[in-house]
C-alpha positions in Angstrom: 0.0 0.0 0.0 2.9 2.4 0.7 4.1 1.9 -2.8 0.7 2.8 -4.2 0.4 5.8 -1.9 3.9 7.0 -3.0 3.1 6.3 -6.7 0.1 8.6 -6.6 1.2 11.0 -3.8 -1.9 9.9 -1.8 -2.5 10.8 1.8 -5.5 8.7 2.6 -6.6 8.2 6.2 -8.3 4.9 6.1 -10.8 3.7 8.7 -12.9 0.6 9.2 -16.6 0.6 8.2 -17.7 0.6 11.9 -15.4 3.6 12.6 -17.0 5.5 9.7 -20.5 4.6 11.0 -19.5 5.9 14.5 -18.3 9.2 13.0 -21.6 9.7 11.2 -23.5 9.0 14.4 -21.3 11.5 16.3 -22.2 14.1 13.6 -25.9 13.5 14.4 -27.0 11.0 11.8 -29.2 8.1 12.7 -30.1 4.8 11.0 -26.6 4.5 9.6 -26.0 1.2 7.9 -22.7 0.0 6.3 -22.3 -2.4 3.4 -19.2 -4.4 2.5 -18.4 -4.0 -1.3 -14.8 -5.1 -1.5 -15.5 -8.1 -3.8 -17.3 -5.8 -6.3 -14.6 -3.2 -6.0 -11.8 -5.7 -6.6 -13.5 -7.2 -9.6 -14.1 -3.7 -11.1 -10.5 -2.7 -10.5 -9.2 -5.9 -12.2 -11.6 -5.3 -15.1 -10.4 -1.7 -15.5 -6.7 -2.8 -15.2 -7.2 -5.4 -18.0 -8.8 -2.7 -20.2 -6.2 0.0 -19.7 -3.3 -2.4 -20.2 -5.0 -4.0 -23.2 -7.6 -2.6 -25.6 -7.6 1.0 -24.2 -3.8 1.3 -24.0 -3.1 2.6 -27.5 -5.8 5.3 -27.1 -4.4 6.3 -23.7 -0.9 6.7 -25.3 -2.4 8.8 -28.0 -4.3 11.0 -25.6 -1.9 11.1 -22.7 1.5 10.2 -24.0 3.6 7.1 -23.3 4.8 8.2 -19.8 1.4 9.1 -18.4 -0.3 6.0 -20.0 2.3 3.8 -18.4 1.8 5.6 -15.1 -1.9 4.8 -15.1 -1.3 1.2 -15.9 1.2 0.9 -13.1 -1.2 2.7 -10.7 -4.1 0.4 -11.5 -1.9 -2.7 -11.1 -0.7 -1.4 -7.7 -4.3 -0.6 -6.6 -5.4 -4.2 -7.6 -2.6 -5.6 -5.5 -3.6 -3.5 -2.5 -7.2 -4.5 -2.8 -6.4 -8.2 -3.3 -4.2 -8.3 -0.3 -7.0 -6.9 1.8 -5.1 -3.7 2.7 -7.9 -1.6 1.3 -11.6 -2.4 1.5 -14.6 -0.8 -0.1 -17.8 -0.1 1.8 -20.9 2.1 1.7 -22.9 4.0 4.2 -26.7 4.1 3.6 -29.9 5.4 5.0 -28.3 8.2 6.8 -30.8 10.7 8.2 -29.9 13.9 10.0 -31.5 14.2 13.4 
């Protein structure tokens, strides 16, 4: 994950889904539900990686140049690795109502 953060200059502050739910509740929201979506997110990231390193790659080079196209391919590969290793998980908060 550190490699991916460095590659993109990211400064995420990651939390667990329960921690996010607690933060919403502390802000006055009620009926906060979380949903795990990591499997979908991983499949989508893999699909996008396959597209940008394959069929979309020539168009990316045309529009962005070789260096930037290669950067995006490497970035997506690193993101897929991070997701597959379980270092980053995707989730959603739903049915949030302000009190």
